[in-house]
C-alpha positions in Angstrom: -3.4 40.3 -102.9 -3.6 43.1 -100.4 -5.9 43.0 -97.4 -8.1 46.2 -97.5 -10.5 45.3 -94.8 -10.6 42.8 -91.9 -13.1 42.5 -89.1 -11.3 40.2 -86.6 -14.0 40.6 -84.0 -16.9 39.3 -86.1 -15.9 35.6 -86.4 -14.8 35.4 -82.8 -17.9 36.8 -81.2 -20.3 35.2 -83.6 -18.7 31.7 -83.3 -18.6 31.9 -79.5 -22.2 33.0 -79.5 -23.1 30.0 -81.7 -21.4 27.6 -79.4 -23.1 29.1 -76.3 -26.5 28.8 -78.0 -25.9 25.2 -78.9 -25.2 24.5 -75.2 -28.3 26.4 -74.2 -30.5 24.5 -76.6 -29.0 21.2 -75.5 -29.6 22.1 -71.8 -33.2 23.0 -72.7 -33.7 19.6 -74.3 -32.2 17.9 -71.2 -34.6 19.9 -69.0 -37.5 18.8 -71.2 -36.4 15.2 -71.0 -36.2 15.5 -67.2 -39.7 16.9 -67.1 -41.4 14.4 -69.4 -39.0 11.5 -70.1 -38.5 10.4 -66.5 -42.1 10.3 -65.6 -41.8 12.9 -62.8 -44.0 15.6 -64.5 -41.8 18.4 -63.2 -43.4 21.6 -64.4 -40.5 23.8 -63.5 -38.1 21.7 -65.7 -40.7 21.8 -68.5 -40.9 25.6 -68.2 -37.2 26.1 -68.2 -36.7 23.6 -71.0 -39.2 25.5 -73.2 -37.5 28.8 -72.3 -34.0 27.6 -73.0 -34.9 25.9 -76.3 -37.1 28.8 -77.5 -34.5 31.4 -76.4 -31.7 29.4 -78.1 -33.6 29.2 -81.3 -34.4 32.9 -81.3 -30.8 33.7 -80.5 -29.5 31.5 -83.3 -31.9 33.2 -85.7 -30.7 36.6 -84.6 -27.0 35.7 -85.0 -27.7 34.3 -88.4 -29.6 37.3 -89.6 -27.2 39.8 -88.2 -24.0 38.1 -89.3 -24.7 36.2 -92.5 -24.2 39.3 -94.8 -21.2 40.8 -93.0 -17.7 40.6 -94.5 -14.8 39.2 -92.5 -12.1 40.4 -94.8 -11.6 41.8 -98.3 -8.4 41.1 -100.4 -7.8 43.0 -103.6 -5.1 42.9 -106.3 -5.3 46.2 -108.2 -2.9 45.1 -110.8 -5.0 42.1 -112.0 -8.4 43.5 -110.9 -9.2 40.4 -108.8 -10.7 40.3 -105.3 -11.6 37.8 -102.6 -14.3 38.7 -100.1 -15.1 36.4 -97.1 -18.6 36.5 -95.7 -19.2 35.2 -92.2 -20.5 31.7 -91.8 -20.3 29.6 -88.6 -16.7 28.4 -88.1 -15.7 28.8 -91.8 -16.2 31.9 -94.0 -17.8 31.8 -97.4 -15.1 33.2 -99.8 -16.3 34.9 -102.9 -13.8 35.6 -105.6 -14.7 38.3 -108.1 -13.3 40.8 -110.6 -13.3 44.2 -109.1 -15.5 45.7 -111.8 -18.2 43.1 -110.9 -18.5 44.5 -107.4 -21.0 47.3 -107.7 -23.2 49.6 -105.6 -20.6 50.8 -103.2 -22.3 53.0 -100.6 -22.1 54.1 -97.0 -24.9 53.0 -94.7 -25.5 53.8 -91.0 -27.3 51.3 -88.8 -28.9 53.1 -85.8 -29.6 50.8 -82.8 -31.0 51.4 -79.4 -29.9 54.5 -77.6 -28.8 56.1 -80.9 -25.8 53.8 -81.2 -24.5 54.2 -84.8 -22.6 51.5 -86.7 -21.1 52.5 -90.0 -20.9 50.2 -93.0 -19.7 50.2 -96.5 -22.1 48.2 -98.5 -21.3 46.4 -101.8 -23.2 44.2 -104.2 -21.6 41.1 -105.6 -23.2 39.1 -108.4 -22.5 35.6 -106.8 -24.3 36.6 -103.6 -28.0 37.1 -103.3 -27.9 40.1 -100.8 -25.7 43.2 -100.3 -22.5 42.6 -98.2 -21.7 44.9 -95.3 -18.1 45.9 -94.3 -18.2 47.3 -90.8 -16.1 50.4 -90.6 -14.5 51.5 -87.4 -14.7 55.2 -86.8 -11.1 55.5 -85.6 -9.7 53.0 -88.0 -7.3 53.6 -90.9 -8.7 53.5 -94.4 -6.4 52.1 -97.1 -5.8 54.1 -100.2 -6.8 51.2 -102.4 -10.3 51.2 -100.8 -10.5 54.9 -101.6 -9.7 54.0 -105.3 -12.4 51.3 -105.4 -15.2 53.1 -103.5 -14.4 56.8 -103.4 -17.9 58.1 -102.9 -18.6 55.5 -100.1 -15.4 56.4 -98.2 -16.0 60.1 -98.6 -19.6 59.7 -97.2 -18.2 57.7 -94.3 -15.6 60.3 -93.5 -18.2 63.1 -93.8 -20.6 61.3 -91.5 -18.0 60.5 -88.9 -16.5 64.0 -89.2 -13.1 62.6 -90.2 -10.9 64.9 -92.3 -8.2 63.3 -94.4 -4.9 65.2 -94.2 -3.7 66.5 -97.5 -0.7 64.5 -98.7 1.3 67.6 -99.6 1.1 69.0 -96.1 2.9 65.9 -94.6 6.5 66.6 -93.9 9.1 63.9 -93.7 10.4 63.1 -90.2 
């Protein structure tokens, strides 16, 4: 199989964030135990304990919602029509193996965040997964020809929206 897409940054940042949040939540429980378990009735420890546990839970919820539908990598074998798509999960991806013709709904989508920061995705629907899967596209990254064959309209929309122009193949001269 040929690797068409890989987001190396996603598992690293999400897994590091998950570890940090576990430490924050444990520290919050330790503060709560210091406030109420030792009999000292320390209101400052109680306040910080509640903030750390609550913030850690909100952070974990955010990481899960933002990362659970993002693809880590996509491998495709055009000869056999098989594919393998890894969706992020903490510390071990969920690998979905599909026939290429079962992967439908290829489209380009732009997520607009604060300060008009735009993140470009190619979205695909897979029958074995309950929600659409997002492949984060880098604006300056190279797009494999096999991805152009699988999702031509989505890649064309991505290039149009990022103002990338593909060089015609016949204009390239051998070095």
